[in-house]
N, C-alpha and C positions, 0 to 999 in steps of 0.2 A: 608482568602480568601476576606474578606471584606478590609482589608488593600490594598492588591493587586489593586483590583478594583479601589478603591478611589486614589491609587497613579495613575493608569492609566488614571482615570477622571480628575485628577488635571493637567497632561499632556496635555490633549485634547484640541484642541483649538476651537472646534464647540460647539453645544448646545447639551444638553441631557435633558430628561425628567426622573425623577427617580419617581417612585411610590412604596413606600415599607412600610411596618409597622415594620421593623428593627429599633430602635432607634440609635443604635450605628452607623449604614450605615447613617442616614439621619443627624444625629449630625456632623458626619466629612465633609460629603458634603456639608453641609450649613454653615460651620463656617464663611465663606468669604462672607460676605454681598454683596459684590460689584459683585461678580461673580454668584452669587445664589440668588434665591427667594423661599420663603416658600407659596406654594399655599394650601388653605385649600376648600376641596369639603364639603359643606352642604346644604342639602334640595336642591339637584340638581343644585346647582349654585357653581362657581369658584370664590374666593377671594383671593387677595394677601395680605399675613399676613405682617403686619408692624414691623417684628423683625426676629431674626434667630430662628431655630429649638429648641433651649435651651428656649428662651421665650415661645415659642408656649407651647412647653411641661410643663413649670412650669405654664402657665395659665390653662392648662387642669388640671392637677393635684390640683391647687386651686379649681376649678371649680366641680370636683368629690369631694373633701375631703366637700366643703361646701354643696354638695347634701346629701352626706353620714350623715353630722351632722343635718340636717333637719329630717332624719330619726328616 
């Protein structure tokens, strides 16, 4: 069903806001940086992330790994 949803959204000419914790969905929808933006909500604020979803995901993994190494 994720593939069908992504296929339909790729064909859609309007704007869509997608909020999800599903990495597969977000990765596929955010592959085209010209047509998508990654927005991050932290501390009650929204900011645009300067890369694609995979970049953001990798950054989070590095941060979590560093925190675990500190413990």
